[in-house]
Short mmCIF file of the C-alpha atoms (twelve columns), coordinates in Angstrom:
data_MODEL
# 
_entry.id   MODEL 
# 
loop_
_atom_site.group_PDB 
_atom_site.id 
_atom_site.type_symbol 
_atom_site.label_atom_id 
_atom_site.label_alt_id 
_atom_site.label_comp_id 
_atom_site.label_asym_id 
_atom_site.label_seq_id 
_atom_site.Cartn_x 
_atom_site.Cartn_y 
_atom_site.Cartn_z 
_atom_site.pdbx_PDB_model_num 
ATOM 1   C CA . UNK A 1   -60.521 41.927 0.423  1 
ATOM 2   C CA . UNK A 2   -59.631 38.119 1.377  1 
ATOM 3   C CA . UNK A 3   -63.475 37.849 2.291  1 
ATOM 4   C CA . UNK A 4   -64.562 39.015 -1.169 1 
ATOM 5   C CA . UNK A 5   -62.255 36.394 -2.958 1 
ATOM 6   C CA . UNK A 6   -63.068 33.447 -0.951 1 
ATOM 7   C CA . UNK A 7   -66.643 34.236 -1.128 1 
ATOM 8   C CA . UNK A 8   -66.272 34.637 -5.022 1 
ATOM 9   C CA . UNK A 9   -64.304 31.136 -5.229 1 
ATOM 10  C CA . UNK A 10  -66.863 29.274 -3.022 1 
ATOM 11  C CA . UNK A 11  -69.867 30.729 -5.182 1 
ATOM 12  C CA . UNK A 12  -68.131 29.972 -8.158 1 
ATOM 13  C CA . UNK A 13  -68.096 26.466 -7.086 1 
ATOM 14  C CA . UNK A 14  -71.802 26.427 -6.207 1 
ATOM 15  C CA . UNK A 15  -71.855 27.202 -2.439 1 
ATOM 16  C CA . UNK A 16  -74.301 29.574 -0.885 1 
ATOM 17  C CA . UNK A 17  -72.192 32.068 1.312  1 
ATOM 18  C CA . UNK A 18  -73.152 34.319 3.811  1 
ATOM 19  C CA . UNK A 19  -70.811 36.680 5.286  1 
ATOM 20  C CA . UNK A 20  -70.126 38.626 8.491  1 
ATOM 21  C CA . UNK A 21  -67.927 41.627 9.277  1 
ATOM 22  C CA . UNK A 22  -66.965 40.230 12.874 1 
ATOM 23  C CA . UNK A 23  -67.332 37.602 15.417 1 
ATOM 24  C CA . UNK A 24  -70.856 38.829 16.809 1 
ATOM 25  C CA . UNK A 25  -72.581 39.160 13.576 1 
ATOM 26  C CA . UNK A 26  -70.830 35.741 12.539 1 
ATOM 27  C CA . UNK A 27  -72.531 34.110 15.425 1 
ATOM 28  C CA . UNK A 28  -75.682 35.719 15.000 1 
ATOM 29  C CA . UNK A 29  -75.661 34.921 11.254 1 
ATOM 30  C CA . UNK A 30  -74.832 31.311 12.298 1 
ATOM 31  C CA . UNK A 31  -77.762 31.107 14.261 1 
ATOM 32  C CA . UNK A 32  -80.156 32.272 11.788 1 
ATOM 33  C CA . UNK A 33  -79.113 30.346 8.666  1 
ATOM 34  C CA . UNK A 34  -78.106 26.812 9.552  1 
ATOM 35  C CA . UNK A 35  -74.741 26.631 7.894  1 
ATOM 36  C CA . UNK A 36  -72.918 23.341 6.778  1 
ATOM 37  C CA . UNK A 37  -69.568 24.687 7.324  1 
ATOM 38  C CA . UNK A 38  -68.196 28.050 8.994  1 
ATOM 39  C CA . UNK A 39  -65.233 29.587 7.716  1 
ATOM 40  C CA . UNK A 40  -63.799 32.355 10.503 1 
ATOM 41  C CA . UNK A 41  -60.546 34.291 10.328 1 
ATOM 42  C CA . UNK A 42  -58.636 34.353 13.570 1 
ATOM 43  C CA . UNK A 43  -58.182 38.282 13.871 1 
ATOM 44  C CA . UNK A 44  -61.547 40.260 13.646 1 
ATOM 45  C CA . UNK A 45  -62.931 43.105 15.492 1 
ATOM 46  C CA . UNK A 46  -64.530 42.471 18.818 1 
ATOM 47  C CA . UNK A 47  -65.090 38.663 19.273 1 
ATOM 48  C CA . UNK A 48  -61.876 37.194 17.358 1 
ATOM 49  C CA . UNK A 49  -62.164 33.790 15.586 1 
ATOM 50  C CA . UNK A 50  -61.025 31.551 18.513 1 
ATOM 51  C CA . UNK A 51  -63.866 33.183 20.696 1 
ATOM 52  C CA . UNK A 52  -66.078 32.487 18.164 1 
ATOM 53  C CA . UNK A 53  -65.346 29.163 17.490 1 
ATOM 54  C CA . UNK A 54  -65.755 28.481 21.333 1 
ATOM 55  C CA . UNK A 55  -69.369 30.270 21.364 1 
ATOM 56  C CA . UNK A 56  -70.142 28.079 18.576 1 
ATOM 57  C CA . UNK A 57  -69.246 25.033 20.320 1 
ATOM 58  C CA . UNK A 58  -71.629 26.055 23.309 1 
ATOM 59  C CA . UNK A 59  -74.291 26.587 20.844 1 
ATOM 60  C CA . UNK A 60  -76.245 23.126 20.922 1 
ATOM 61  C CA . UNK A 61  -77.533 23.750 17.370 1 
ATOM 62  C CA . UNK A 62  -74.166 24.832 15.860 1 
ATOM 63  C CA . UNK A 63  -72.124 22.580 18.102 1 
ATOM 64  C CA . UNK A 64  -71.404 19.943 15.387 1 
ATOM 65  C CA . UNK A 65  -70.903 22.159 12.403 1 
ATOM 66  C CA . UNK A 66  -67.454 21.980 10.768 1 
ATOM 67  C CA . UNK A 67  -65.385 25.106 11.409 1 
ATOM 68  C CA . UNK A 68  -62.261 26.369 9.722  1 
ATOM 69  C CA . UNK A 69  -60.032 28.738 11.413 1 
ATOM 70  C CA . UNK A 70  -57.770 30.948 9.007  1 
ATOM 71  C CA . UNK A 71  -54.908 32.697 10.217 1 
ATOM 72  C CA . UNK A 72  -51.694 34.276 9.703  1 
ATOM 73  C CA . UNK A 73  -50.098 32.597 12.336 1 
ATOM 74  C CA . UNK A 74  -49.679 28.931 13.772 1 
ATOM 75  C CA . UNK A 75  -52.547 28.322 16.335 1 
ATOM 76  C CA . UNK A 76  -51.162 25.684 18.615 1 
ATOM 77  C CA . UNK A 77  -51.856 26.723 22.027 1 
ATOM 78  C CA . UNK A 78  -55.423 25.549 22.278 1 
ATOM 79  C CA . UNK A 79  -56.118 21.975 23.358 1 
ATOM 80  C CA . UNK A 80  -58.026 20.611 21.946 1 
ATOM 81  C CA . UNK A 81  -58.692 23.039 19.322 1 
ATOM 82  C CA . UNK A 82  -62.299 24.337 19.045 1 
ATOM 83  C CA . UNK A 83  -62.023 24.157 15.066 1 
ATOM 84  C CA . UNK A 84  -61.921 21.463 12.848 1 
ATOM 85  C CA . UNK A 85  -59.212 22.870 10.361 1 
ATOM 86  C CA . UNK A 86  -56.700 25.570 10.209 1 
ATOM 87  C CA . UNK A 87  -55.961 27.379 6.884  1 
ATOM 88  C CA . UNK A 88  -52.624 29.143 7.257  1 
ATOM 89  C CA . UNK A 89  -53.020 32.172 5.241  1 
ATOM 90  C CA . UNK A 90  -52.475 32.752 2.265  1 
ATOM 91  C CA . UNK A 91  -54.394 29.516 1.321  1 
ATOM 92  C CA . UNK A 92  -54.549 28.365 -2.191 1 
ATOM 93  C CA . UNK A 93  -57.905 27.689 -3.943 1 
ATOM 94  C CA . UNK A 94  -56.959 24.011 -3.967 1 
ATOM 95  C CA . UNK A 95  -56.762 23.799 -0.479 1 
ATOM 96  C CA . UNK A 96  -59.670 25.558 0.410  1 
ATOM 97  C CA . UNK A 97  -61.797 23.551 -2.131 1 
ATOM 98  C CA . UNK A 98  -60.297 20.277 -0.827 1 
ATOM 99  C CA . UNK A 99  -60.728 21.262 2.762  1 
ATOM 100 C CA . UNK A 100 -64.641 22.108 1.870  1 
ATOM 101 C CA . UNK A 101 -65.252 18.763 0.282  1 
ATOM 102 C CA . UNK A 102 -63.521 16.803 3.477  1 
ATOM 103 C CA . UNK A 103 -65.327 18.977 5.892  1 
ATOM 104 C CA . UNK A 104 -68.515 18.597 3.861  1 
ATOM 105 C CA . UNK A 105 -68.332 14.786 4.427  1 
ATOM 106 C CA . UNK A 106 -68.595 15.888 8.593  1 
ATOM 107 C CA . UNK A 107 -71.482 18.000 8.248  1 
ATOM 108 C CA . UNK A 108 -74.685 16.872 10.236 1 
# 
């Protein structure tokens, strides 16, 4: 449900959005579509969001892409973090869109 809502919000703002159902599919999609920002959930089936972030940082083509990790819990145990921003769920539309604008400024 959250994925559908976020996708609609971003599309209404003019962003092209690709989605994936789990970390492995997300990594495969990122390799194919040349994303400018990646948003992942902390808890997914199979590869979780933290591991997806680690895998993205190991891929030369994707290592510089800004990544958002969305989570129901505080993610403090990772040093340095392998994501650029943390969205504490539930995230407001204003927070989401401000974050997108900030991260687009970082995109390669």
